[in-house]
C-alpha positions, 0 to 999 in steps of 0.5 A: 568542510568535508565533514559538512559534505558527509552530513549533507548526504543523510540530510538529502536522503531524509528530505528525499524520503520525506518527499517520496513518502508524501508523493506515494501517499497522495492518492490514498483515500479512506476506504471501507471494507465494503469491496473486500467483504463483497468479494469474500462473500462471492468467494464463499458462495462459490465454494459452497455450491455443489460441483458436478462430479466427473 
């Protein structure tokens, strides 16, 4: 009986990990690279602008 209790611990951990994984992944939507590429383009434009020398 004691061995079954020890086997129950990893089983419950696996069930908990599966539940957590499905909960953590519930709001993931398929997203394109659009917002990241737009941000990179703005960054690149800002770096190419000549700055005023002080």
